C-alpha positions as CSV (number, residue, x, y, z in Angstrom):
1,M,13.9,-105.2,93.2
2,K,16.7,-106.8,95.2
3,R,20.1,-105.2,95.2
4,T,21.6,-108.5,94.1
5,A,19.7,-108.1,90.8
6,F,22.0,-105.1,89.9
7,K,25.3,-107.0,90.9
8,G,27.7,-106.7,88.1
9,V,25.5,-104.4,86.0
10,G,27.3,-101.5,84.1
11,I,26.5,-98.0,84.7
12,N,25.2,-97.6,81.2
13,I,22.4,-100.2,81.8
14,I,21.4,-98.2,85.0
15,L,21.4,-94.9,83.3
16,L,19.5,-96.1,80.2
17,G,17.1,-97.7,82.7
18,I,16.5,-94.4,84.5
19,V,15.8,-92.7,81.1
20,S,13.3,-95.4,80.2
21,F,11.8,-95.2,83.7
22,L,11.2,-91.4,83.4
23,N,10.2,-91.6,79.7
24,D,7.9,-94.5,80.3
25,A,6.3,-92.8,83.3
26,S,5.6,-90.0,80.7
27,S,4.3,-92.5,78.0
28,E,2.2,-94.6,80.5
29,M,0.4,-91.5,81.7
30,I,-1.0,-91.5,78.1
31,M,-1.3,-95.1,77.2
32,P,-4.1,-96.2,79.5
33,I,-6.3,-93.2,78.7
34,L,-5.5,-93.1,75.0
35,P,-8.3,-95.6,73.9
36,L,-10.8,-93.7,76.2
37,F,-9.4,-90.3,74.8
38,I,-10.1,-91.6,71.2
39,V,-13.5,-92.7,72.0
40,S,-14.3,-89.3,73.7
41,L,-13.4,-87.6,70.4
42,G,-15.7,-89.8,68.3
43,G,-13.3,-92.7,67.4
44,T,-14.7,-96.3,66.8
45,G,-13.2,-99.6,67.3
46,L,-11.7,-99.6,63.8
47,I,-10.3,-96.2,64.4
48,I,-8.7,-97.5,67.5
49,G,-7.2,-100.3,65.5
50,L,-5.9,-97.9,62.9
51,I,-4.3,-95.6,65.5
52,G,-2.9,-98.4,67.5
53,G,-1.4,-100.1,64.5
54,I,0.0,-97.0,63.1
55,R,1.5,-96.0,66.4
56,D,3.2,-99.4,66.5
57,S,4.2,-99.5,62.8
58,I,5.2,-96.0,61.9
59,S,8.3,-96.0,63.9
60,S,9.3,-99.4,62.4
61,L,10.2,-97.9,59.1
62,L,13.0,-96.0,60.8
63,K,14.1,-98.8,63.3
64,V,16.2,-100.8,60.7
65,I,17.4,-97.7,58.8
66,C,18.6,-96.1,62.1
67,G,20.0,-99.4,63.3
68,Y,22.0,-99.7,60.1
69,W,23.2,-96.1,60.2
70,S,24.3,-96.6,63.9
71,D,26.4,-99.5,62.7
72,K,27.8,-97.7,59.7
73,T,28.7,-94.4,61.5
74,G,29.8,-96.2,64.6
75,K,27.7,-94.0,66.8
76,R,24.7,-94.9,69.1
77,K,24.2,-92.2,71.6
78,I,23.2,-89.3,69.1
79,F,20.4,-91.7,67.7
80,V,19.2,-92.4,71.2
81,F,19.1,-88.7,72.3
82,S,17.5,-87.6,69.1
83,G,14.8,-90.3,69.5
84,Y,13.8,-89.4,72.9
85,L,13.8,-85.7,72.2
86,T,11.5,-86.3,69.1
87,S,8.9,-88.2,71.2
88,A,8.8,-85.5,73.8
89,L,8.1,-82.8,71.2
90,F,5.1,-84.7,69.7
91,K,3.8,-85.6,73.1
92,L,3.6,-81.8,73.7
93,L,1.6,-81.5,70.3
94,L,-0.6,-84.5,71.1
95,S,-1.7,-82.6,74.4
96,F,-3.5,-80.0,72.1
97,S,-5.7,-82.6,70.2
98,T,-9.5,-81.7,69.8
99,I,-10.4,-84.4,67.3
100,W,-9.3,-88.0,66.8
101,H,-7.5,-87.1,63.5
102,H,-5.1,-85.1,65.8
103,I,-4.4,-88.2,67.8
104,L,-3.7,-90.1,64.6
105,L,-1.2,-87.6,63.4
106,F,0.6,-86.6,66.5
107,G,0.3,-89.9,68.2
108,G,1.8,-91.7,65.2
109,L,4.6,-89.1,64.9
110,E,5.5,-89.3,68.5
111,R,6.5,-93.1,67.9
112,V,9.0,-91.9,65.1
113,G,11.2,-91.1,68.1
114,K,10.9,-94.7,69.3
115,G,12.0,-95.7,65.8
116,I,15.1,-93.6,66.0
117,R,16.3,-94.6,69.4
118,T,15.4,-98.2,69.8
119,A,17.9,-100.2,67.9
120,P,20.9,-98.1,68.8
121,R,19.8,-98.1,72.6
122,D,19.4,-101.9,72.5
123,A,22.8,-102.3,70.9
124,I,24.4,-100.2,73.7
125,I,22.6,-102.5,76.2
126,A,23.8,-105.7,74.4
127,D,27.4,-104.4,74.2
128,S,27.4,-103.4,77.9
129,M,26.6,-106.8,79.2
130,P,27.8,-109.3,76.6
131,E,27.9,-112.3,79.0
132,K,24.5,-111.8,80.6
133,R,22.3,-110.1,78.0
134,G,19.2,-111.6,79.2
135,K,19.7,-110.1,82.7
136,G,20.8,-106.7,81.1
137,F,17.6,-106.5,78.9
138,G,15.5,-107.8,81.9
139,I,16.8,-105.0,84.2
140,H,16.2,-102.3,81.5
141,R,12.7,-103.7,80.9
142,A,12.0,-103.9,84.6
143,L,13.0,-100.2,85.2
144,D,11.1,-99.2,82.0
145,T,8.1,-100.9,83.4
146,A,8.4,-99.5,86.9
147,G,8.2,-96.1,85.2
148,A,5.0,-97.4,83.6
149,I,3.6,-98.2,86.9
150,L,4.5,-94.8,88.3
151,G,2.8,-93.1,85.2
152,S,-0.2,-95.2,85.5
153,V,-0.7,-94.3,89.2
154,L,-0.1,-90.7,88.4
155,V,-2.7,-90.6,85.8
156,L,-5.2,-92.4,88.1
157,L,-4.6,-89.9,90.8
158,L,-5.1,-87.0,88.5
159,I,-8.4,-88.3,87.1
160,W,-9.8,-89.7,90.3
161,F,-8.9,-87.0,92.9
162,I,-8.3,-83.9,90.8
163,A,-10.6,-84.6,87.7
164,V,-7.9,-83.4,85.3
165,D,-8.9,-83.7,81.7
166,F,-7.2,-85.8,79.1
167,N,-5.3,-82.9,77.4
168,L,-3.8,-81.5,80.5
169,I,-2.6,-85.1,81.6
170,I,-0.8,-85.4,78.3
171,L,0.8,-82.0,78.7
172,I,2.1,-83.0,82.2
173,A,3.5,-86.2,80.6
174,A,5.3,-84.2,77.9
175,F,7.3,-82.2,80.5
176,I,8.3,-85.5,82.2
177,A,9.5,-86.7,78.8
178,F,11.7,-83.6,78.4
179,F,13.1,-84.2,81.9
180,S,14.1,-87.9,81.0
181,L,16.7,-86.6,78.6
182,I,19.0,-85.4,81.5
183,P,20.4,-89.0,82.6
184,L,21.0,-89.8,79.0
185,L,23.8,-87.1,78.9
186,L,25.9,-89.2,81.3
187,V,25.8,-92.5,79.2
188,K,29.2,-93.3,78.0
189,E,29.5,-94.5,74.4
190,T,32.1,-97.0,73.4
191,K,34.2,-95.5,70.6
192,R,33.8,-97.6,67.4
193,K,35.1,-97.2,63.9
194,P,32.6,-96.5,61.1
195,Q,31.8,-99.7,59.2
196,K,32.1,-100.0,55.5
197,I,28.8,-101.7,55.0
198,S,25.8,-101.1,52.6
199,F,22.3,-101.5,53.7
200,K,21.3,-104.2,51.1
201,V,24.3,-106.4,51.8
202,S,23.9,-106.0,55.4
203,L,20.4,-107.5,55.3
204,K,21.4,-110.2,53.1
205,T,24.3,-111.3,55.4
206,L,22.1,-111.7,58.5
207,P,22.5,-115.4,59.8
208,K,19.8,-117.8,58.7
209,P,18.8,-118.7,62.3
210,L,18.2,-114.9,62.8
211,K,16.0,-114.7,59.5
212,L,14.0,-117.7,60.7
213,F,13.3,-116.2,64.0
214,L,12.3,-112.9,62.3
215,I,9.7,-115.0,60.5
216,I,8.4,-116.6,63.7
217,S,8.3,-113.3,65.7
218,G,6.6,-111.7,62.8
219,I,3.8,-114.4,62.9
220,F,3.5,-113.8,66.6
221,S,3.3,-110.0,66.0
222,L,0.2,-110.7,63.7
223,A,-1.5,-112.1,66.9
224,N,-0.2,-109.6,69.3
225,F,-2.6,-106.6,68.3
226,S,-2.7,-103.3,70.3
227,Y,-3.0,-103.3,74.1
228,M,-6.0,-100.8,73.6
229,F,-8.4,-103.6,72.9
230,F,-7.6,-105.3,76.2
231,I,-8.3,-101.9,78.0
232,L,-11.6,-101.5,76.0
233,K,-12.8,-105.0,76.8
234,A,-12.3,-104.3,80.5
235,Q,-14.0,-100.9,80.2
236,T,-17.2,-102.7,78.8
237,F,-17.6,-104.5,82.2
238,F,-17.6,-101.2,84.4
239,T,-20.1,-98.4,84.6
240,G,-20.0,-94.8,85.9
241,E,-16.6,-93.4,87.2
242,W,-15.2,-97.0,87.3
243,S,-15.4,-97.3,83.5
244,V,-12.4,-95.0,83.5
245,A,-10.7,-95.8,86.8
246,A,-10.9,-99.6,86.7
247,P,-9.2,-100.1,83.3
248,I,-6.4,-97.9,84.5
249,L,-6.1,-99.9,87.7
250,L,-6.0,-103.2,85.6
251,Y,-3.4,-101.6,83.4
252,I,-1.4,-100.8,86.5
253,L,-1.7,-104.5,87.5
254,F,-0.4,-105.5,84.1
255,N,2.7,-103.4,84.5
256,I,3.3,-104.5,88.1
257,F,3.6,-108.1,87.0
258,Y,5.7,-107.1,83.9
259,A,8.2,-105.2,86.2
260,I,8.4,-108.1,88.8
261,F,8.9,-110.8,86.4
262,A,11.2,-109.1,83.7
263,I,14.5,-109.7,85.4
264,P,13.6,-113.3,86.6
265,F,12.7,-114.4,83.2
266,G,15.7,-112.6,81.6
267,S,18.0,-114.5,84.1
268,L,16.1,-117.7,83.4
269,S,16.7,-117.4,79.6
270,D,20.5,-117.0,80.3
271,K,20.4,-120.3,82.2
272,I,18.1,-122.5,80.3
273,G,18.1,-120.9,76.8
274,R,16.0,-118.2,75.1
275,K,14.0,-120.6,72.9
276,T,12.3,-122.6,75.7
277,V,11.4,-119.3,77.6
278,L,10.1,-117.6,74.4
279,I,7.9,-120.6,73.3
280,S,6.4,-120.6,76.8
281,G,5.7,-116.9,76.5
282,Y,3.9,-117.3,73.1
283,L,1.9,-120.2,74.6
284,L,0.9,-118.1,77.7
285,F,-0.3,-115.3,75.3
286,S,-2.6,-117.8,73.6
287,V,-4.0,-118.8,76.9
288,T,-4.4,-115.2,78.0
289,T,-6.2,-114.1,74.8
290,L,-8.5,-117.1,75.1
291,G,-9.4,-116.0,78.6
292,F,-10.2,-112.5,77.3
293,A,-12.6,-114.1,74.9
294,F,-14.7,-116.1,77.4
295,L,-14.0,-114.7,80.9
296,Y,-16.1,-111.6,81.8
297,S,-15.8,-110.9,85.6
298,L,-13.8,-108.7,87.9
299,A,-11.8,-111.7,89.1
300,G,-11.4,-112.8,85.5
301,F,-10.0,-109.5,84.4
302,I,-7.6,-109.4,87.4
303,V,-6.0,-112.7,86.5
304,L,-5.9,-112.0,82.9
305,F,-4.2,-108.6,83.1
306,A,-1.7,-110.3,85.6
307,L,-1.1,-113.0,82.9
308,Y,-0.8,-110.3,80.2
309,G,2.0,-108.6,82.2
310,I,3.8,-111.9,82.7
311,V,3.6,-112.5,78.9
312,Y,5.4,-109.2,78.3
313,A,7.9,-110.0,81.0
314,I,8.7,-113.2,79.2
315,L,8.9,-111.8,75.6
316,D,9.9,-108.3,75.4
317,G,13.5,-108.4,76.7
318,N,14.2,-112.1,75.7
319,Q,13.2,-111.6,72.0
320,R,15.9,-108.7,71.9
321,A,18.3,-110.9,73.6
322,L,17.9,-113.7,71.2
323,V,18.2,-111.4,68.2
324,S,21.5,-110.1,69.8
325,D,22.7,-113.6,70.3
326,L,22.0,-114.7,66.7
327,S,23.7,-111.5,65.2
328,S,27.4,-110.5,64.9
329,E,28.7,-107.5,66.8
330,K,29.3,-105.7,63.5
331,L,25.7,-105.7,62.6
332,R,23.9,-106.0,65.9
333,S,22.1,-102.6,65.7
334,T,21.1,-103.5,62.1
335,A,19.8,-106.9,63.3
336,L,17.9,-105.3,66.2
337,G,16.4,-102.6,63.9
338,T,15.4,-105.3,61.5
339,Y,13.6,-107.3,64.2
340,H,11.8,-104.2,65.4
341,T,10.9,-103.2,61.8
342,V,9.4,-106.6,61.1
343,T,7.4,-106.9,64.2
344,G,6.4,-103.2,64.1
345,L,5.2,-103.2,60.6
346,I,3.1,-106.3,61.1
347,A,1.4,-104.6,64.0
348,L,-0.6,-102.4,61.6
349,P,-2.4,-105.1,59.8
350,S,-2.7,-107.0,63.2
351,S,-4.5,-104.2,64.9
352,L,-6.5,-103.4,61.8
353,I,-7.8,-107.0,61.7
354,A,-8.5,-106.8,65.4
355,G,-10.6,-103.6,64.9
356,M,-12.5,-105.0,62.0
357,L,-13.4,-108.2,63.9
358,W,-14.3,-106.0,66.9
359,E,-16.6,-103.8,64.8
360,T,-18.2,-106.2,62.3
361,I,-18.5,-109.4,64.3
362,N,-17.9,-109.5,68.1
363,P,-15.1,-108.3,70.4
364,N,-14.7,-111.8,71.5
365,I,-13.7,-112.9,68.0
366,T,-10.8,-110.4,68.2
367,F,-9.3,-112.4,71.1
368,L,-9.9,-115.7,69.6
369,Y,-8.0,-114.5,66.5
370,G,-5.0,-113.6,68.7
371,C,-5.1,-117.0,70.4
372,I,-5.2,-119.0,67.1
373,V,-2.4,-117.0,65.3
374,S,0.0,-117.1,68.4
375,L,-0.6,-120.9,68.6
376,L,0.6,-121.0,65.0
377,A,3.8,-119.2,66.0
378,V,4.4,-121.7,68.8
379,T,3.9,-124.6,66.4
380,I,6.4,-123.2,63.9
381,F,8.9,-122.4,66.6
382,L,8.7,-126.0,68.0
383,L,9.2,-127.5,64.5
384,F,12.3,-125.4,63.8
385,K,13.6,-125.3,67.3
386,K,16.7,-127.4,66.4
387,H,17.9,-124.6,64.0
388,F,18.6,-122.3,66.9
389,Q,21.0,-124.7,68.7
């Protein structure tokens, strides 16, 4: 990343980016091997959908609540620290899994930490760069994803050259997660007065354009099932040692493209508007899932995982930036928490549907389902685009 990309960026953005870099290096040592770990312990496609959906959803029940309490108490940092600490503790427990039920329990509870920290952390990012939020979120997502690349490379080296088993890899990842807490201690929190707001009233007073975007992003989330199905589809193409190594390499490719394009697409949304960028991201996801349904070659998987990374570069930071734009400063953390809750809760039925289609019909139907539903989100976004002016 060029130095000019960090020009005018506050120290909080950099510190939170370093925290996410280390924490994601930890998480991404686990993520590419998680579906393979589940299968090795007897899990099926439906079990993978269940675990993937729960991991994405369980934290969502806390995101809006913690976002609300962050606004109400006027505090951000304590929620962020508690969230990262919780994740580290359950990663440690996850390393002792011996049956897939352990992964379901500890893997799900590990995401509770994400639920505690995400909305308050995003509110700190939004408050730290009020004029260029797209760039601020883009930098944070780029550093986060750079950590993901490091974590994926580490897990590949541990498996390929040292033949470390899955449990030990997760234990090493847990120690890195604890280390990621150190830079967070240096984040400076802006003092703010506690707000006299009630949870029910806060949700009711969210702006109508924001509520409309929550519906659109919720529909897209129904299409955006767990990444584990993309890895499993790639694994079916390879044999022998490559059946583990190749999906990890493709996952690294996904994260490289995510990291490279996160800042440019964040800056682009600052210039031309979030709506146009987000619609293009939803549409590209449709094209990508369609490709996963019909392309079955090494070259095809290389292109598709690169496109999958670009999709996340377009959407992940810019959806948060648009939610921040559409919310008031008083309720920003509540709004971000609501967004994460809506999209996260829908992740459970999304991945369960994907798992059922995978098991009962055909894996290709899973990706066709994602393509069709994401096109629905594009259509609705285009129809109501003027409401976001």
